[in-house]
C-alpha positions in Angstrom: -5.6 -2.8 -15.6 -1.9 -3.9 -15.8 -0.6 -6.4 -13.3 3.2 -6.3 -13.0 5.0 -9.5 -14.0 6.4 -10.3 -10.5 2.9 -10.0 -9.1 1.4 -12.2 -11.8 4.1 -14.9 -11.3 3.6 -14.8 -7.5 -0.2 -15.1 -7.8 0.1 -18.0 -10.3 2.4 -19.8 -8.0 0.2 -19.3 -4.9 2.8 -17.2 -3.2 1.9 -14.5 -0.6 1.1 -11.1 -2.0 0.0 -7.9 -0.1 -1.7 -5.0 -1.8 -0.7 -1.5 -0.7 -2.4 1.8 -1.6 -0.5 4.7 -3.1 -2.2 7.8 -1.5 0.7 7.6 1.0 2.9 8.6 -2.0 0.6 11.3 -3.5 -1.3 12.7 -0.5 0.3 11.4 2.7 3.6 13.1 3.3 5.7 15.9 1.7 8.7 15.0 -0.5 11.0 13.1 -0.1 9.4 11.5 3.0 6.5 10.2 0.9 8.7 8.0 -1.3 10.7 6.9 1.6 7.5 5.7 3.3 6.4 3.8 0.3 9.7 2.1 0.0 9.7 1.3 3.7 6.3 -0.3 3.6 7.4 -2.5 0.7 10.5 -3.5 2.5 8.5 -4.4 5.6 6.3 -6.7 3.6 9.2 -8.4 1.9 11.1 -8.9 5.2 7.9 -10.7 6.5 8.0 -13.1 3.6 5.4 -11.6 1.1 5.6 -9.7 -2.1 4.3 -6.1 -1.9 2.0 -4.9 -4.7 1.6 -1.1 -4.5 -1.4 0.0 -6.6 -1.5 3.3 -8.5 -2.9 4.9 -11.7 -0.3 5.9 -14.3 -1.4 7.7 -17.5 -4.9 6.4 -16.9 -3.9 2.8 -16.4 -4.6 1.1 -13.1 -1.3 -0.7 -12.2 -0.9 -3.4 -9.6 2.7 -3.7 -8.6 4.4 -0.4 -9.2 8.1 -0.5 -9.7 10.4 1.9 -7.9 10.5 4.4 -10.9 6.7 4.4 -11.1 6.5 5.0 -7.3 8.9 7.9 -7.7 6.8 9.3 -10.5 3.7 9.3 -8.3 5.6 10.8 -5.4 6.9 13.7 -7.5 3.4 14.5 -8.8 1.3 16.1 -9.8 -1.2 13.3 -9.1 -4.9 13.1 -8.3 -6.6 10.9 -5.8 -8.4 7.9 -7.5 -11.6 6.7 -5.8 -14.1 4.5 -7.6 -16.4 7.4 -8.6 -13.7 9.2 -10.6 -11.5 6.2 -11.6 -13.1 5.9 -15.1 -12.7 9.7 -15.6 -9.0 9.6 -14.6 -8.5 6.7 -17.0 -10.1 8.5 -19.9 -8.0 11.6 -19.1 -4.8 9.5 -18.9 -4.1 11.0 -15.5 -1.7 9.9 -12.8 -3.3 9.2 -9.4 -2.8 7.6 -6.0 -5.4 5.0 -5.1 -7.6 5.1 -2.1 -8.7 2.1 0.0 -11.7 1.6 -2.2 -9.8 1.6 -5.5 -7.0 -0.5 -4.1 -9.5 -3.1 -2.9 -11.1 -3.1 -6.4 -7.7 -3.8 -8.0 -6.8 -6.4 -5.5 -10.1 -8.2 -5.9 -9.9 -8.2 -9.7 -6.5 -9.8 -9.8 -6.8 -12.2 -6.9 -4.7 -10.6 -4.2 -6.1 -11.9 -0.9 -4.6 -9.4 1.6 -4.4 -5.6 1.7 -2.7 -3.3 4.3 -3.8 0.2 5.0 -3.8 2.8 7.8 -7.3 3.9 8.7 -10.5 3.1 6.9 -12.8 5.7 5.4 -16.3 5.5 6.9 -19.2 7.6 8.1 -18.6 11.3 8.8 -20.6 13.4 11.3 -22.1 15.4 8.3 -25.3 13.7 7.0 -24.9 11.7 3.8 -21.1 11.9 3.8 -19.9 8.3 3.7 -16.7 6.9 2.2 -16.7 4.6 -0.9 -14.5 2.4 1.2 -17.6 0.9 2.9 -19.1 -0.2 -0.4 -15.8 -1.7 -1.6 -15.4 -3.6 1.6 -18.9 -5.1 1.2 -17.9 -6.3 -2.4 -14.3 -7.4 -2.4 -13.3 -10.6 -0.7 -9.9 -9.2 0.6 -8.5 -9.4 4.1 -8.0 -5.7 5.0 -5.6 -5.0 7.8 -6.3 -1.6 9.3 -6.3 0.5 12.5 -10.1 1.0 12.4 -11.8 4.0 11.0 -9.9 7.3 10.8 -10.1 9.3 14.0 -12.3 12.1 12.6 -15.1 9.7 11.6 -18.1 8.4 13.5 -16.6 5.0 14.5 -19.9 3.7 15.9 -21.8 4.5 12.8 -19.0 3.1 10.6 -19.1 -0.2 12.5 -22.9 -0.3 12.2 -22.6 0.2 8.4 -20.1 -2.6 8.2 -22.4 -4.9 10.1 -25.3 -4.0 7.8 -23.2 -4.8 4.8 -22.2 -8.2 6.2 -18.5 -7.2 6.4 -16.6 -9.4 8.9 -14.7 -7.4 11.5 -12.2 -9.1 13.8 -10.1 -7.7 16.5 -6.4 -8.4 16.5 -5.7 -9.5 20.1 -8.5 -7.2 21.2 -12.2 -7.3 21.9 -12.7 -3.7 20.7 -12.4 -1.8 17.5 -9.1 -0.1 17.0 -9.1 3.7 17.2 -6.7 4.6 14.4 -4.5 7.2 16.3 -5.7 5.8 19.6 -5.1 2.2 20.5 -8.7 1.3 21.0 -12.3 2.5 21.0 -15.0 1.3 23.4 -16.9 -0.5 20.6 -16.9 -4.3 20.8 -16.1 -6.4 17.7 -17.8 -9.8 17.1 -14.7 -11.9 16.9 -11.2 -11.7 18.5 -8.2 -13.4 17.0 -4.8 -14.2 18.6 -2.6 -15.2 15.7 -2.5 -15.2 11.9 -3.6 -18.8 11.7 -6.9 -17.8 13.4 -7.3 -15.3 10.5 -6.5 -17.9 7.9 -9.2 -20.2 9.3 -11.8 -17.4 9.2 -10.8 -16.8 5.5 -11.3 -20.4 4.6 -14.6 -20.5 6.4 -15.8 -17.4 4.6 -14.9 -18.9 1.3 -16.6 -22.2 2.0 -19.8 -20.4 3.1 -19.9 -18.4 -0.1 -19.9 -15.1 1.8 -18.9 -11.9 -0.1 -17.0 -9.0 1.2 -13.8 -8.2 3.1 -12.6 -9.5 6.4 -11.5 -6.4 8.3 -8.7 -7.1 10.7 -8.7 -4.3 13.3 -5.2 -3.8 14.8 -4.7 -1.3 17.5 -1.5 0.7 17.3 1.0 0.4 20.1 1.4 3.6 22.2 -1.5 5.4 20.6 -2.5 9.0 21.5 -4.5 9.8 24.6 -8.2 10.0 23.4 -9.0 13.1 25.4 -5.9 15.0 24.0 -6.7 13.8 20.5 -10.4 14.9 21.0 -9.2 18.5 21.8 -7.0 18.6 18.7 -9.8 17.3 16.5 -12.2 20.0 17.9 -9.7 22.7 16.9 -9.1 21.1 13.5 -12.8 20.9 12.8 -13.3 24.6 13.8 -10.6 25.5 11.3 -12.2 23.4 8.6 -15.6 25.1 9.2 -14.0 28.6 9.0 -12.3 27.6 5.7 -15.5 26.2 4.3 -13.9 22.8 3.6 -16.5 20.2 2.5 -16.8 16.7 1.0 -13.7 14.7 0.1 -11.4 17.6 1.1 -12.4 17.3 4.8 -10.3 14.3 5.8 -7.0 15.5 4.2 -7.6 19.0 5.6 -8.2 17.6 9.1 -5.1 15.3 9.0 -3.0 18.2 7.8 -4.2 20.5 10.6 -3.9 17.7 13.2 -0.2 17.3 12.2 0.3 21.0 12.8 -1.7 21.3 16.0 0.0 18.2 17.5 3.5 19.2 16.5 3.9 16.1 14.4 2.6 13.6 17.0 -0.3 12.4 14.9 2.1 11.8 11.9 4.4 9.8 14.1 1.6 7.5 15.2 0.2 7.2 11.7 3.6 6.0 10.5 3.6 3.3 13.3 0.1 2.3 12.2 1.2 1.8 8.6 4.3 -0.1 9.4 2.6 -2.4 11.9 -0.3 -3.1 9.6 2.0 -3.9 6.7 3.9 -6.4 8.8 0.8 -8.1 10.0 -0.8 -8.2 6.5 2.4 -9.9 5.2 2.3 -12.5 8.0 -1.4 -13.2 7.3 -0.6 -13.6 3.6 2.2 -16.0 4.4 -0.2 -18.0 6.7 -2.9 -18.1 4.0 -0.5 -19.2 1.3 0.8 -22.0 3.6 -2.6 -23.3 4.8 -4.8 -25.7 2.8 -8.5 -25.1 2.6 -10.2 -26.3 5.8 -12.6 -29.0 4.7 -14.4 -28.8 8.1 -16.1 -25.6 6.8 -17.0 -27.0 3.4 -20.4 -25.7 2.3 -23.3 -28.1 2.1 -23.8 -27.5 -1.6 -20.2 -28.5 -2.4 -20.5 -31.6 -0.1 -23.8 -32.6 -1.7 -22.4 -32.2 -5.2 -19.5 -34.5 -4.2 -21.9 -37.1 -2.8 -24.1 -37.0 -5.9 -21.0 -37.7 -8.1 -19.9 -40.6 -6.0 -23.5 -42.1 -6.1 -23.9 -41.6 -9.8 -23.9 -45.3 -10.6 -26.6 -46.1 -8.0 -29.3 -43.9 -9.6 
């Protein structure tokens, strides 16, 4: 893995950094809109006071902090999609690839980036045994993940249950319910509601003090999302087309997103762009709050406290 020099310096200095995935460059939009989107997300993060670190695979190397030329290379293609199950193979083949949520989380966790912004999470499909690697990565990597909930074609209830089973913290950004990706909200309650970025920072400090693994998912509902009933009809039509075409496995989600864009005359794409922009901004604001906030000693773990007391009483034993 190669971490770009600006990212290394920022992390060493304790400055705010936000990880961004690169499938928006390789599989999100046609050229040249894909590169424009990648640049826009980086600009939003910078304007909010943090350093963007777009993650991608170049000639088999996992890179954290792509420069503009490297982003343009991925945007031109050809490029694969790098998830955790094929990452080693892509590295051995010296391939170029955009990184999924799972792979970006892996990279962020390895180099110490605390915050990651994405659009919608992968999760549980309505087909048995079809579950995204995003869920396992969220259970492992201690990274704040700002998202708009699971992608709309997934089983949101089952995805939330999986996150609970894995012990992944889920908090609602100014909402008591899980975000619905292309719709503003679902009817699924989340365990914690937060009102500002300092609330999120306090949860992060508490998680670290308690020694809990895994991500903190910040579920942010998009402003002016689609009508759920209308989206449901579009999804039914897209699923029918997928079944007729025999689309299965990892090809289902991109196929459905592409067909939804066509069926909705671009409405789903417009909402998705608002999702990405809003999540990037919020992630940067959280990163700034985290960088500015000292560890909250009120949540210090008993083991740490006992060790400190043992040291202070050492001469009395």
